[in-house]
Structures are given as C-alpha cells and as structure tokens.
C-alpha positions in Angstrom: -10.3 18.5 -13.6 -10.5 21.3 -16.1 -12.9 23.9 -14.4 -15.9 23.1 -16.7 -19.2 22.8 -16.5 -20.9 19.6 -17.9 -24.0 19.1 -20.0 -25.2 15.8 -20.4 -24.5 12.4 -18.4 -22.3 12.7 -15.9 -22.0 8.9 -15.4 -20.5 8.9 -19.2 -16.9 7.1 -19.4 -14.6 8.4 -21.2 -11.5 6.1 -22.5 -9.7 8.8 -25.1 -9.1 11.4 -26.9 -9.1 12.4 -30.5 -9.7 15.3 -33.1 -13.4 16.0 -34.0 -13.1 14.2 -37.4 -11.4 11.1 -35.6 -12.9 10.5 -32.6 -15.0 7.4 -31.6 -17.9 6.2 -29.3 -16.1 6.8 -25.6 -13.9 9.7 -26.8 -13.5 13.3 -26.0 -13.0 16.1 -28.5 -13.1 19.7 -28.3 -14.6 22.7 -30.6 -13.0 26.2 -30.5 -13.2 27.5 -34.1 -16.8 27.8 -35.8 -14.5 26.8 -39.4 -14.8 23.4 -37.6 -18.6 23.5 -37.1 -19.3 20.9 -40.0 -17.3 18.2 -38.0 -18.9 19.2 -35.0 -21.8 18.1 -36.0 -21.0 15.4 -37.6 -18.6 14.0 -34.9 -18.8 10.3 -33.3 -17.2 11.7 -29.8 -19.3 11.2 -26.9 -18.4 14.5 -24.7 -16.5 18.3 -26.4 -14.9 20.4 -24.9 -16.8 23.2 -25.9 -17.0 27.7 -24.8 -18.8 28.8 -22.1 -21.1 30.9 -24.4 -21.6 27.8 -27.0 -25.4 27.5 -27.5 -25.9 24.9 -30.3 -27.9 21.8 -29.1 -25.7 18.6 -30.6 -25.6 14.8 -28.8 -22.5 14.4 -26.8 -22.3 15.8 -23.6 -20.9 19.0 -23.6 -18.1 21.0 -20.8 -18.0 24.3 -21.0 -14.5 25.3 -20.4 -12.6 29.6 -21.2 -10.3 27.4 -23.5 -11.1 24.1 -25.1 -7.9 23.3 -26.6 -6.0 24.2 -22.9 -8.6 21.6 -21.5 -8.1 19.2 -24.0 -4.8 19.2 -23.8 -4.6 18.5 -20.0 -7.1 15.5 -20.6 -4.7 14.2 -23.3 -1.8 14.3 -21.0 -4.0 12.4 -18.3 -5.0 9.8 -20.7 -1.8 9.2 -23.0 1.2 7.0 -21.8 3.8 8.1 -19.4 6.4 9.8 -20.9 9.7 8.4 -21.9 12.5 9.2 -19.2 16.1 8.3 -19.7 18.1 7.3 -16.6 21.2 10.2 -15.9 24.5 8.6 -16.4 27.3 7.9 -19.7 26.3 5.0 -21.9 29.5 3.2 -22.3 29.7 3.8 -25.9 29.8 7.8 -25.4 33.2 9.5 -26.5 33.1 12.4 -24.2 36.6 14.8 -23.9 38.4 15.0 -20.6 37.9 18.5 -20.4 34.0 18.1 -21.4 32.1 18.7 -18.2 28.2 17.3 -17.2 26.3 18.9 -14.7 24.4 17.0 -12.1 21.8 14.2 -13.9 22.8 14.6 -17.5 21.6 11.4 -19.6 23.9 11.0 -22.3 22.9 8.0 -24.8 24.7 5.4 -27.0 27.1 6.8 -29.4 27.3 10.7 -28.7 29.9 12.7 -28.9 31.0 15.5 -26.5 34.2 17.6 -27.6 36.8 19.4 -25.9 36.0 22.2 -23.7 32.2 21.7 -24.1 29.6 22.0 -20.9 26.1 20.0 -20.6 24.0 21.6 -18.0 22.1 20.0 -15.3 18.9 17.3 -15.9 20.2 17.2 -20.1 19.6 14.6 -21.9 21.9 13.8 -25.0 19.8 11.6 -27.2 22.0 8.6 -29.2 23.9 9.8 -32.3 24.9 13.4 -31.1 27.4 15.2 -31.9 28.3 18.1 -29.1 30.9 19.9 -30.9 34.3 21.9 -29.1 33.2 24.4 -26.4 29.8 24.2 -26.8 27.4 25.0 -24.2 24.1 23.4 -23.5 21.8 24.5 -21.4 20.1 23.0 -18.1 16.7 20.4 -18.7 17.4 20.5 -22.3 16.5 17.6 -25.0 18.6 16.8 -27.7 16.8 13.9 -29.9 19.3 11.3 -31.5 21.3 12.5 -34.1 21.4 16.1 -33.0 24.4 18.1 -33.9 25.9 21.3 -32.4 28.7 22.5 -33.8 31.4 24.3 -32.7 31.3 27.2 -30.0 27.4 27.4 -30.2 25.4 28.1 -27.3 22.1 26.7 -26.3 20.0 27.6 -23.7 17.7 26.1 -20.7 14.9 23.7 -21.5 14.9 23.9 -25.4 14.0 20.8 -27.1 15.7 19.7 -31.1 14.4 17.5 -32.5 16.3 14.9 -34.7 18.7 15.2 -37.7 18.7 19.1 -36.9 22.3 20.8 -37.3 22.8 23.9 -35.4 26.1 26.0 -36.8 27.1 24.7 -39.7 28.9 27.1 -42.1 26.9 29.8 -43.4 26.5 30.3 -47.3 29.0 32.6 -47.7 31.5 32.7 -51.3 32.6 35.8 -53.0 33.3 35.5 -57.0 37.7 35.7 -57.1 39.2 35.2 -60.6 36.4 33.6 -62.0 35.3 30.8 -59.2 33.8 30.8 -55.9 36.0 31.6 -52.9 34.7 30.9 -49.5 34.4 33.5 -47.0 35.2 32.0 -43.0 32.9 32.2 -41.1 33.6 32.5 -37.5 30.5 33.2 -35.7 28.9 31.3 -33.4 24.5 30.0 -33.3 23.1 31.8 -29.9 19.5 29.8 -29.0 17.7 31.4 -26.4 15.9 29.6 -23.4 12.4 27.7 -24.1 13.1 27.4 -28.2 11.8 24.4 -29.7 13.2 23.4 -33.1 11.7 20.5 -35.5 13.5 17.8 -37.4 16.1 18.4 -40.2 15.9 21.7 -39.6 19.3 24.0 -40.1 20.7 27.1 -38.6 24.1 28.2 -40.1 26.4 30.0 -37.9 27.3 33.6 -38.4 29.7 34.8 -40.3 30.7 36.9 -37.8 28.5 37.4 -34.1 25.9 35.5 -34.0 22.9 34.1 -35.4 20.4 34.6 -32.9 17.3 32.9 -32.0 15.4 34.1 -29.0 13.2 33.2 -26.2 10.2 30.9 -26.6 10.9 30.7 -30.4 9.4 27.6 -31.7 10.6 26.4 -35.2 8.6 23.5 -37.4 10.5 20.7 -39.5 12.8 21.7 -42.7 13.1 25.0 -42.2 16.2 26.6 -43.4 17.6 30.3 -41.2 21.4 31.3 -42.7 23.8 33.5 -41.4 23.2 36.5 -38.9 19.8 36.2 -39.1 17.4 37.3 -35.6 14.5 35.5 -34.7 12.7 37.9 -32.1 11.0 36.5 -29.2 8.0 34.1 -29.0 7.8 33.7 -33.1 6.6 30.3 -34.8 8.2 29.6 -38.0 6.2 26.7 -40.1 7.8 23.9 -42.4 9.7 24.6 -45.4 10.1 28.2 -44.6 13.7 30.0 -45.8 15.5 32.8 -44.3 18.2 34.0 -46.3 20.8 36.1 -44.5 20.8 39.0 -42.0 17.0 38.7 -41.8 15.8 40.0 -38.6 12.6 38.8 -37.5 10.3 40.7 -34.6 8.6 39.5 -32.0 5.4 37.4 -32.0 5.5 37.0 -35.7 3.7 34.0 -37.6 5.5 32.5 -40.3 3.4 29.8 -42.3 4.8 27.2 -44.4 7.0 27.4 -47.6 7.4 31.5 -47.0 10.7 33.1 -48.3 12.7 36.0 -47.4 15.6 37.7 -49.2 18.6 38.8 -47.1 18.7 41.6 -45.0 15.2 42.3 -44.6 13.3 43.2 -41.4 9.8 42.1 -40.4 8.3 44.5 -37.7 6.7 42.5 -34.1 3.0 40.5 -34.7 3.8 40.6 -38.6 1.6 37.4 -40.0 3.1 35.9 -43.2 1.0 33.9 -45.3 1.9 30.3 -46.8 4.3 30.5 -50.0 4.9 34.3 -49.6 7.7 36.0 -50.9 9.3 39.2 -48.3 11.3 40.8 -50.9 11.2 43.8 -48.8 11.0 45.0 -45.3 7.5 45.2 -43.9 5.0 46.3 -40.9 2.7 44.3 -38.5 -0.3 42.4 -39.7 -0.8 39.7 -42.6 0.9 39.8 -45.8 0.5 37.4 -48.6 1.7 36.6 -52.1 5.2 37.2 -53.7 6.0 39.6 -53.7 4.3 39.7 -50.3 1.9 42.8 -50.0 -0.6 43.7 -47.4 -3.7 41.1 -47.2 -5.8 43.9 -48.3 -4.1 44.2 -51.6 -3.6 40.9 -51.6 -7.1 39.9 -52.1 -7.6 42.5 -54.6 -5.0 41.3 -56.5 -5.9 37.5 -56.5 -9.5 38.4 -56.9 -8.4 40.8 -60.1 -6.7 37.4 -61.8 -9.8 35.4 -61.6 -11.5 38.1 -63.3 -8.7 37.8 -66.5 -10.2 35.1 -68.4 -13.9 37.6 -69.1 -11.6 40.2 -69.7 -10.1 38.5 -72.2 -13.2 37.4 -73.9 -14.5 40.6 -73.8 -11.9 42.1 -75.5 -11.8 39.8 -78.0 -15.8 40.5 -78.9 -14.8 44.1 -79.3 -11.5 43.1 -81.5 -13.9 41.5 -84.0 -16.2 44.4 -83.7 -13.5 46.6 -84.5 -12.0 44.3 -86.8 -8.7 43.8 -85.5 
C-alpha cells in the first residue's frame, strides 16, 4: 500500500493504528520526529513506519518509507470505519426559499434554512440546523457541519469544510464614539472563503466594513479563532486555536500561527512567517519565527528569556554589593 520496505516478520498481523504512546500489540504507529525517540523506545506497537535512513535497533517491525506520517495516514484510512455519507435530497423540515438554487446531488439535512437568492453547488452537504443567508454562494463539494451560520451575501468556495458552531459574516466590531456613546458603523462588506479551506468549530469570521474579509485558497483554521473585519489570510496559511486577528490585518502565504497568538489591527505579516504560541504581534513583521509579546525574532526572544531567568541572581548580587556599600 505504501511502497515501503519491511524489516521484521512478514506474517505479522496488524489490526489497528495508534500513536506511539497509545499503541497496543497488534497495532502500527509511525516515527518521524527525533523529539519522540523516547516514546519510540517505550511503545508497545507491533510495527512502526520509520524514515528510509532509520538505523536504531528496536523491537517492533519497521517499514521504511519516504514519509512515515503520510504512510500512517494511508493505513489509518484503510482501517477506519467507512465515512458517514449523506443521501442527496432535502429533508422535509428544511425551509428553502423559492428563489434559492440547489445544484445536483445536494444534501440538505433537518431544520436547515436557506434564504432568498442563495446558491448551493453540486454535491454539497448542508448539515442539520445550518443557516444560509440571502444571496449567499456556497460552492460544490462543500461540507457544512450542523449549526453553521453563513450570513447574507457571503461567498464560500469549492471543497470547503466548516465545522459546527462557526459563524461566517457576523458584523465586524465597528463603533464610533459620538456625543458620549458608541454608535454602530454599518458593516456592508462580505466574507469570501476560497477553495479547499477548512475552518474549525466555533470560529468567527466577521464581514468587512466595506469590500471583503478574504480567506484565500488552502487556508486551515482551528477551533475558536476570531478573524475580524477586512482581514486577509494568504494561501495555505495555518492558524491554531484561540488566535485572534484584529481588523484589517494582512497575513501572507504559508504562515504558521500558533495557539493564542494575537494581532493588533492593520499589521502585515510576510510570507512564511511563524508566530509562536501566545505571541503578540504589534507591528508588521517579516518571514521566519517570532515569539513573545510584543513579538520579536526568535534569536532575540531567546536572549530576552535567558536574561529574565538571570534576574534573580542579578538582584542577589546587587543586594550583596549594596550591603557592602552600606546602602
């Protein structure tokens, strides 16, 4: 299946797949990162996918492959239960406006609402309780899990996956202080989500004040992420859980954003930047890894952390000097 080379008993029977930590006898796992060498030595797995140049001696059988993680994923797919498939058609409890257009093979589950002028592409699945607002466009082969909300005039591409509880196109957080009180600024733009994007559960992507909030092709967004009005996320960027992007942030292509990272409004992030967990981006930054808050390049971040850890010793030395000087 994987084009690998076996070292071990070819009669070995494999009936499951699991991580190195969780694998039991009869199961296969994979090893691709030297950081997990200790888990490799402790695992109870009967077989392991390993890199082609793997040389360590271990008890489990080894299958040498170019990409252990990819090979493992192929096997998991073979061993896993068949994916749930929804039969095309419209459930009788769904409410679909007469001017909405549904493509071929669309599956509309219970209690869905599809408003006037909405368009749903071929072979798309609209999960139970979803709301598709007026004049929305949802592309072909897209999957909306239950209780997803797509507000008016938003555009969703082809092969997009949106998990439960996500809201696309809520109003941006736009207010102005007028005569001593906040006055709402109309949010007249849309959200555009391009092809092959996946968005996790309970994520919120706000509509633009004007124009569009734009999630470009191939972007992957985790659960519980907040993306504000007029943000642009470049192609094939990945954003981990609880990150927050303020209005008009522009993220480049192939950027990695770790959990709980935060961005002030109107900053730009270059292609292939890496933003560490809990980092705070307060100005526009270039490529490469960035850490801390305010975010600084990795080398500078390491230096700052090291100096902070030495402060206790420094204070003790200063105290001794002060005592000698009678201060």
